[in-house]
N, C-alpha and C positions, 0 to 999 in steps of 0.2 A: 345335433342335441341329442341328450342319452334318453332311452326311455327306460323309468325304474318301477312298470309294473312286476311284480310275482306273481307266477303263474304256478299254481299245487298240482301235484299229481299225486294218486292212488293205484296200488297195484293189488286188486282184491283186497284190501284192509290186511293185506300184509306189511306193508312199508309206505311211507310218504316221501314226495322228495319237492321240492322247490327249485324251480328255476327264473333269476332274475338273469336278462338279457341286458346288460349296459350299453350296450353300441347305438350308434344311430336308426333310425326307424327305415331308412331307404336300407340299409346294409342288413335290416334284420328283414325285410320285405324281400330281398334278392335273393339271401342265405340264411330261411329259416333253421334254426335248431329246434325251437322247439314243438314244430309240427310232426316230428318223430312219435313224440307222446300224446299228442291229440285226445287217442283212446283210451289214456288212463286218466285225463283232466279232471278235476272237484274243485269243488269252489273252496275259496282260500279263506282262512281263519287264523288271523293273527296270532292270535291267543292261543294257540295249538302248535306246539314244535313240531318241525319236520323230522324224518331220520338221517336227511341229506337235505342240505342245501348246495346248489349250484351257482354262482355267478361268472357271468360272463365279461368279460372288456378287463381294461390296464389294473395291474395291483403290485403293491409294495410285498415283495417277500417277509416272511419272519424268521431272520437269519440268528439272531440272538441265541448264544448257545448251542447252534448246531455242529454235527462234525461233517465236512465236507468229503466228497468224494467224487474223484476222478474230476475235477472240476466242473461237473454238471450235478449233482444231486446235492441238498445238504437234508442233513438229517436229524430229529432231536427227536424225546418221546412221542407218539401219537403223531408227528411231522414228518411230511415228505414235500419237497421244492426240490421240481425238475426244468433245468434253465432255458433248457430248450430243446425242441424234437423235429426233424424235417421229414419231407415225405414228397408225394409227385406233384409236378406243375408249382413247385415252391412252394406248398404249404409250410407251416410251421407255426407252432402253440409253445407257449410255456405253460405250468399247471402247479399247484399244491393243492397241499391236502391237510387238513388240520383234524385232530379227534378222531384217528383209527382207534384209540382205546377207550373211546367212552360213548354216548349214544345219542349224538348228533354229529356227523362229519358236516365239515365245511370245505367244499372245493371251489377253488377259483381257476380259473382257464381265461389265457388271453391270448389271443389268436388273430394271424393275418387274415388280410380276406379270402386267399383261396385256401386257410387251413380251418376255415368255419364248417365247410360241409363234411368235414371230418371228425369233428370232435365228440360229436353227440356218439358214433359208434365207438371211437379210438379212447375216450376218456368218459362218459357220463354214461356207458352202457356197461362200462367196467364196475362203478361205483355201486351202480345199482344190481350187479350180478355179486358182489359182496352184500349189501345190505340182506339180499333176500338168502345167503348161505349163512349169515347170522342169526336167521329167522327159521334155521335149518329147511330151509327151500332149498333143492337143485335147479339152478337155471340149466337147459339143456340146450344146446344149438343144434336144435331141429324144428321140423311143421309139425303139425297136428292136425288132423281131423277127426269129428266125432260121429257116430249114430244111434241112436237108443241109448244113451249114456255110457255107451265104450267109446275110449279112444284109440287112435292108431297116429302111433308117430313115424318118421320117418327122421331118422338122423344122418349127418353128413359135416363133413366140412364145407368150405365156404362154396360155391360151384356145385356141388355134387349131387343137385336133383332135389332138394327139399321143396322149394318154391315150385320144380315143375309137377310133382305129383299132390301136393297139395292142394292146388290150384285147379288141376284135371280129377281130382276126386270129387271136390267143391261144384265144379260145375259142370261135369257129366256124369258124377254120378250122387248128385244130389246128398253127399256128408257137409256137416257144417263146419266150417274152418276155423281154426283154433290160433295160429299164429304160422308164419314163414319161417320165421328164423332163429326164433328162440319159443321155447314153452316151459313151465314150471311144474315141478314135480314133487311131491311132499305125501309120504306115507301111500303110496300107490294112487295119488290123484292126480291128475293132470290139469293144469290151470292154465288157459290162454294168455298171449301177451301177443297182443295186436297193436304194430308197429307198420311202419310204412312198408310197404313191399319192395325191395328194390330190383327192379326189372331191367334187361339185359335181353338182347338178341335170343340168347338158348332158352330162356324160362317166362317169354310174355305170350299169355296165354292172350288168345282174337278176344275171351271177354273184357280184358283189361283194356287192351286196344280200344276197343269199342267205346270205354269210359274218357278218354283222354281227349283234350281238346285239343281244338289244331295248334295252338303252341305248343303244348305238350309233346304233340306229335313230331313238329320240326324241332323240339329241343332232344329228343330222344332219338332223330334220326342222325343230327348233329354229331352227337357223341358215338354213335355207329361208326360215323364215318372217321370220327376222330383214332376209334381204338381200332381203327383198320390200317391208317395212313400212318401211325404209329408203331404198328405192327406189332400191337397188344400192350405197349408201353403204360400207356393212359386210359384207363377205364374208369368209366364215371358211371355209375347206377343212376336210371332214373326213377324218383320215390314217388310212389302214387298210392294214397291214403285206400285203406281195404275199407272201408266206411264207404266209398264213392257206392262199390257195386254189392257188397254182399247182400243188405238189405233183409235183414233176420237170416241170413242163411251161415250163424258163428255160435258159437257154445261156449259157456265161461270155464265148465267142468265137466270132469268124467273119470272114470276108473279107466286105468291104463290097461289096455284089454291086448295090445301086440307092437311091439317096438322093434323096427326092422335100422338096420346100420348100413347104410349106403358108402359102395367106394365104386368108382368110377375108372375100371382102369383092363377090361375084361369083356368076357362074353358073358351072355346073361345067364345067373344062377342066383341061388336062395337055399341056406344052408344052417341049421342052428348056428346059436353063440351063445357061450356058456357068460356065465354074469362079470365075471372078472377081466375076460377079454372085453366084455363093451365097456364098462368100467375106465377101463384103463383110456383105449381110442376115445371116449367122449371125454376122458380129458386133455387129452392129447388135441384133440378138434377145437375146446374151448381156449388152451393154450396157442395154439392157430390164431384164432379169434383175436385175443389179445395179445399178441406175440409182445409186445414194449411192455407190459405189465408183468411178462415173466420176468424181467430185468428189474422193474422197479420193485417189485416184491423183494427180490435176490437181493437189491441193495439196503431195501430196510432191514430184512434179517442180516446181514453183513452187522449192524449196528446192534440190533434185538431179536437176537435167533432166537428166543422163546415167547414171543408174542402172536396171536392168533393172525394178525396180517404175514407174518413173515412166513407162518405154517399155511396159510391160505390152500394151495394145489391138494396138497396131502389133506386138507380140514374137507377141501372138497370132492377128492375122491370116495372117501370113508361115508361122507353125508350123501353121496347118491346112492352108493351098495345100502344103504340103511333105506332109502326110500325107494328102491325099487320092489315092486309088488312081485309074486310068484306069475308073472304074464309071459305070454310067448317073447321069445328074442333071439333074432336072425339077424343071418349077415346074406345083403342084397347085393351081387356084381354087376354093375350096369356098363354097357358100353360109353364111350367118351360123347357118342350123340345120340339122345335119345328119340328113336323115332315114334311113330305112332302105334308101330307093332310092341314095341319095348315097355311103352308106357301101357300099355293094354296089360302084360304082361306084372309089370311090378306093380300095379294096383291091384291085380287078381291074386299075386303072392302077398304083399303088404295090407290088404284088406280081409283076405279072406280065411275061413277057418286053416 
């Protein structure tokens, strides 16, 4: 039996999106997609149209009038259908999107059981990214903490130390948490993006571990063993809601004070970074985070090269440059393994004057 309850989410009054999960309640309970966005949940008003509607379940694509590319994509004005994408452990999904040139975007996703844990990060997050860009806001692949209205940002690709440093600053130095994976930048202001923390062995803070239930601890240890015995091929993060342990130690917005670009392949060092190099690296990091959408956007651009969606990545870089204030910007190199000593040095350089 399917559940037809629509949940609505609002991101700082900038944009709203609805998610309708039509799969059975047992599957929803086991593999929850909407929990990732619980910090944004708001009251549902059917009289108000959202900026984005997401429906999860089987659907019939609208192929009438489409141009087919590679036998996997069908495209027409404002519409893109991808017939199938696969990932690790047999995960797979298809999706279509309508309204790319209109005020309301409609996204439909059909995923198999192994694919459900990935569709939020692989598909829904990208269209939230697109919505924010339409409102001249820059979503950054970064963590952030705040103190007395000043915000300190740590940007990096996945596994680059964002969560480790943000949690250490929050729990060890009394900073206010704003997000560990994404934050929003607009006109020099940083806005929080509180989504589930993706915990793994290298970024699990003791305070987070203490907040886990017995079942969650066992599940965490299980996936650590799977990662080890598959020699790193299967890597499943444990999602933990920040609402569980923040207890007021969070902040909605503040003025960007310092932005640190992290890289993890050398001895500890910290040096000034020019804006052009920063924006280029941040665009590259976002492309790596949404790697499949580099191709999806390019496919749509083959048919409609002059549209906003086709020029998304160039527009992102330009908007990011416009939104960046005259804040302190630096590049910090970290060793692959971040010890407590390195962590203390990184926080001193990332949070200090």
